[in-house]
N, C-alpha and C positions, 0 to 999 in steps of 0.2 A: 685738770678736772673737766668733765664733760659739759658742754654748753647745750642747753635745751632750746631748740628752735621750733617755731610754729610754722606749719605749712598750710596756707589758706587755699580754698578753691580758686584756681586761676581763671582769668578771662579766657574762655575757649573760643572766642571770636564770633563773627557774624551777628553781633549784637545780643548774644544770649546773656540772660541775667540770672539764671538759676539752673540747677541740674539735680537729678534724682540719683541717689546712691543705689546702684544695682547690686554690686558685689564687692566686698573688701578682699583685696589680694594679699594683704599682710595682716598680722595680728600684733597685739601688744607684746613686746619682748622680742620680736623679730629683728634681726639685723638687716638693714636695707642698704643698697648701694645707690650712689648718685644716679639719678634718672631712671631708677627702677620703677615700673608701674606699681602703684599701691592701691588703687581703687578703680573700679569700673563704674562710670556714671552714664546716665541717659539724659541727653538734652532734647530740646524740641527738634533738633536736626538729626542726631545720630547717637550711637552708643560708642563711647570712647574710653580708653584706659588713660588715666592721668598719672604721669611720672612725678616722683618726688625730687626736688632739686637738692636735697641734702642726703648725706650718707651717715648712718649711725644706727642707734637702737630706737625702735618705736616705743614711746612711753605712754601715749594716749591716742585714742581715735575718737572722732566726734561724729555722731549721726548713725542711726540704725539703717540697715539695708531697707530700702523702700521709702526712706524719708527724703525730703527735698531741701536743699541748701541753697542760699543765694551766693552769687559770686562774691568772694571776699570773706566768707565765713570760714572758720578754722576746720581743716580736715583732720590733721593729726599733728603730734609733736614728736620731734626726733632729738635724741641726745647725741649731738655731734661730738665725736672723739671717744665715745664709749665703745667697748668691744663686746660687752655682754649685758644681760638684763640687770645684774646686780649693780654694775657701775653706772647704769642709767637712772637709778633711783635718786630722788632728790636728797641732797645732803643736808648737813646742819646749817649750811650757809643760806638755806631757804631759796636756792636758785629756782626760778620759775621760767616759763616759756618766754623766749625773747623774739623780737622781730628779726628777720634776716639782716645781716650787716654786710656792707661792701667789703671786698677784698678777702673774704674767707676762702680757705682752701677747700671747703666742702661744698662749694656752690654748684648749681646745676649746669649741665651742658646743653639742655634743650631750651628752646625759646618758649618760656612761659611768661606771661605779662607780669613784670615785677620781680622776676627771679633769675635774670641773667641769661647768657648765651654761651654756646660753643664747646663742649667736651664730650668724648665718647662715653657711651653707657657702659657701666661696669657689670660684672657678673653678679647675680643674685645669690645671697647667702642667708640662710635662716637659722635661728636658734629655736629649737622646739622645746617647750616645757615638758618635763618628765611626766609620764602618765603611770598611775598605779595599775599594773596589769591585773591585780586581783579585784579591781572595782570597775564597774561599767561606766562610771562617770569620769570624764576627763578632768585632769588636774588644772587648777587655775594658773596663769602665767606668774612668773616670779616677780616681774617688774610692776610696781604700783603705778597707777595712772597719775599724771600731773593734775593737780586740782585746777579746774578752769573757772573763769568768771561766771557769775550766776546767769548772765544773759546769753551764754553759749549753750549749745546742746550738750547734754551729759556725755562724757567720754564712754565709749563702749569697749570693754575688755572681754574678748571672746577666746576661750581656750581652743586649741586644735583638737578636733575629734576625729574618730574614724567612722566613715559612713559607707556602707556597702563595700567594705574592704578597702576604702580609699582614705588617705590622710588629707585633711583640709576641709574647706567649707563644702556645703552641699552643692552639687552641680545643678544650679538653677540660674538661668540668665534672665528670664522675663520677670519683671516686677509684678505683672498681672498674674503669673502663676503663683508667686509668693502670696499675693493678696488673697487669691482664691483659696489657697491652703489655710491661711489664717482665719478666713471667714468661716470655714467648715471644720476648723480645729484638726487639720491633718498635719501630722508630724512628717516633714519632708525627709528627715533623717532615716525614716523607715521605708522610703520608697526606692525602687530601682528604676532609674530613668531609661526610657526606650530610645532616646535621642543619641546623637554621636557622642562617644566617650562618656556614656552614662548620663547625658543631659536629661533633666527632668522636664517633660513637656506638659502642656495643659491636659492632654489626653491621659497622662499618668495620674494627675490629680483628680480628674473627673472619674476615672476608674476607682480610685481610692474612696471618693465620696460615695459612689454607688455602693461599694462594698461595705463601707461603714454604715450606710443606711439600712442595708439588708441585715447586718449583724444586730443593729439596734432594734429593728422590727422583730427579729427572732427572739432576742432576749426579753422583749416587752411582753411576749405571750406567756401566760401561766400554763402549767401542765393541763389544767382542765379546759383551757380555751381552745376550741377547734380552729384550724387554719381557715376554714370556710367563713369564719366570722368576718374576715377581711372584706368580703363581698357584700356584707349586709348594708342596709341603708344607713347613711350617716345622718344623725339628728342635727337639726338646726342649732348652731351655737356650740356643737361638740368640739370643733377644731378651732384653734386660735387663728385669726386672719394672718396671712403672710405679709411681711413687711417689705416695702419697696427697697430695692437695692440701689445704693448711691455709688456711682463710679466717678472719681475725680477726673476732671478734664485737664490733664497735664501730660507732659512728655509729648510723644508723637501725636496722640489723640488730641491733646490740647492745642498743639501747633496747627493741626489740620483744621480744627474748629475755628481758631482765630483767623486763619487765612481765608477759609471759605466764607466766613461772616463778613470779613472786610471786602472780599470780592463782590459779594451780593449787595453790600451797602454802598460801595463806591463806583462800581462799573455798571453802566447801563448796557447790559448784554442782550443779545438776540441770537436765535438759533435757526439755522436752515439745514435741511437734510435732503438726501437723494439715495435711491437704490441704484446699485451698480452691478453689472455682470462681471464677476471676478474669475470667470472660467479661464480666460487667456492668461491672467496674472498667475493663476495656480499652475498652468501648463508651463509658463516661462520659468517659474521657480523650479519645477521638476526638471526641466531641461538643464538649468544652471547647475543643479546639484548632481545630475547624472554626468555632466561633462567634467565635473571635478573628480569623478572616479571614487572607488571605495576608500582610498587613502588620501584624498585630495584636500583634507582639512575639514573644518566645520561647515555644516550645511547652512545655506542662506535661509533665513526665516521669513515668514510673511511680514512680520513686524519690521524687519530690516528693509524690505522692499517698500513698504508703506512709508517708512521714515525717509528713504531716498526720494520718493515721490514728493513728500512734504517739502524737502529742501529745494527741489526744483520748482515747486509751486510758489514758495516764498520768494524765490528769485524773480518770479514774474509779478508777484503781488507783495511787494515789501511793506505795504501798509500794515500787514498782519504780523510782521516781525518788528514790533515796536512796543513802546510803553508811553504812558501819559504822565507828564510832570504837572501835577495839579497846582503846585505852588506857582510855577512859572506860566501855567496855562499853555503848555507846549506839547506837541506830539514828538517823541524822540524815536526816530527810525534807527534801528541798531545795525551795525555794519556786518555782523556775522550771526550765524544761526547756532545757538546752543540748545539742542533739542532735548527736552525732558520727556520721559515716558513713565506712565503710572505703573507701579509694581506693588502688588499686595503681599505683605509679609506677616509674620506672627506679631510683629510690633505695630502693625497697622499699614495704612497706605503711605507709601513714600514715592518721591519723584526724582530718581537719579537723572543726571544731565550728561548727555553726550556732547562734549566740547567740540566746537568747530565742525559741526556735522555737515556744513555746506562744502567742506573740503574733502569729504570722505565718499567712497563708493559704497555700494550696498554691503559688500563683504566686510569692509572696515567698520561700518556702522553696526552690523550684526555682531561682530566680535566684541565691540565695546559694550553693546547692550548685554551680551552674555556675561561679560566680566562684571559689569555693574550689578546685574541681577544676582549673581552669586554673592557679591559683597552685601547686597541688601538682604538676601536670605539668611546670611550668617550674622547680620547686625554690625557689619564692619565698615559701612559707608561713613566717610568723613563729612563734616558740615560743608566743605568746599564742593563735594561731589553731589550735594543735594540743593545747591543754590546757583543762581546766575542763569537760569534758563530763560530763553526768549520765546519759545513756542513749545506746547506740550501735545504729545500724541497719546491717546488713551484707548487701549484695546480692551474694552469691556466684553468683547465677544468671548473671551476665555471663560466667562462666568455663564455662558449659555444663553445670553440675551441678545435680542436683535437690535435694539436702539436705546438711546438715552439722550438727555440734554446736559452735556458737560458743564460744570462750573469752572470758569476761567481761573487758572492758577495765577493769582495776583502776584506781581504787577504786570503780567503778560497781557497780550491783547487778544489772544485766540487760543482755542483748543480744538483739535480734530478727534472725534470719537468714532470708533470702528466697532460694529457689531459682529456677530458670528457669521461665518461664511458657510452657507448650507444650500443643498439642492432645492430649487423652487421652480415653478412654471414660469417661463419667460418667452417672450416673442423674439425669436432670433432669425434674422433674414426672412421675415414675413411669416414664419411658421412657429407654432407653439412647441417649445422644447424644454427639457429639464436642464437648468444651468446653475452654476455656483453663484449665488447672489449674496451681496453684502449691503448693509445700510451704513452710510457715512453721514455724520452730523458735525456741523461746524458751529461752535458758539464763539461769537466775536464781540469785541468792544465797539459799540456803535459810535463812539467818539472818534475812533481812528479811521473809520471808513463807513460808507453806506452799503446798502444791500447789494448793489451791483458789483462792487469789488468782492464782497464775501461770496456772492453767488459765482462769480468768475473763478475764484480760487477753488471752490468746491467742485465746480464743473470740470476744471482742469485735472483735479485729483481723480475724479470719477473716470474721465477719459483715459488717464494713464492706467487705471485699474482695468478698464475694459479693453484697452489696446496698448499694451506696454511699449509698442513701437513709437507711440506719441512721445514718450519720454526720451527715447533715443534720438528723435528728430530735433529735440530742443537742447540737447547736450552740446 
């Protein structure tokens, strides 16, 4: 007889206490294999797929897509030993969901806190509920959900439907897109996504909202009402006042808010800045890329060169590669440079970390930045790739702005901000000339050093930007 086991949201590491359900990957009645991903969740660090440590038939799911669950809350129940949905149904013996027991042959192979270790993942197999082809509505799954305790979220049983010619759930990744669609009563099943593999993006929902608004306005007009009436003067009180939109501070946005608030409340920061002539740096980059030839591999980016300059500057000014232990009242100088860089994504601002940047050259740093940026763009960065930084480089010049005062990425001690590089009048060799100029700004923790150290660091960076040979002389 099948044993019904309960799989709870595991500890995903890095001190995370909750996660938001973004997308269910299985449905009630599906047969799942050991270590098969069953749900995609978004934490304050990253978007991750969570594997189930049991193999069997899914009998219940807990939590709607877009809802937030604490670590330890039930995710789903699995009938271990069942081969189909009918055998997974509760029998006359009143079997209910049980906690995982040791020594079971259906245990997980992946390391999930509380769920065991070490076996290869098996191939996914699904049992689909039959659909009545004469009806547009999908049939409900055959397996009834296991009744849960009143304090738990209600189990969600969702039948497999066909959307835009596809079997399975709607191709939406971002919970923000789902929330926007719910607020404006847009049925995502009727949209065709413009993203990769039919992924529904915010632009698709925005377009549907505009179209729905135009249709509603057209239908509201009576045959006798001229279109020109839309331009007539609106009487006071004729339209209901708009309500303010409330957006929960959770997920990545919530984590950013918490970290920035903590940074500003704990760190006595100060900012200094300088304009630098980046003409020679741009020429050096062009020469490096030309020397590699048309098929010599990826090109070196400006960000990679600036990152390499930062690692050299931190070697000369290690005070800025440190953190403050407030409990012990100690400055902790860190032995290596794990360089974070700010990356804007659809999920918000994230800071991937280039590990051991002090051991890499510009080409290696550039390749790692490109790899991490692609993972950030697709939402596949792991929590480990977003933590542990010791210094952050923020290139806000990509947004077309010249300067900013960065907020330190707590618990680091400094951040270098880089504005856009653009032609400006500049005195060069005693004559006025048009040069490629950039503004550099350094925000630093005044507890770890004084202005002289921070100014020395920034001046060294500016010297390397203006004369890249300075960097070569110090290597």
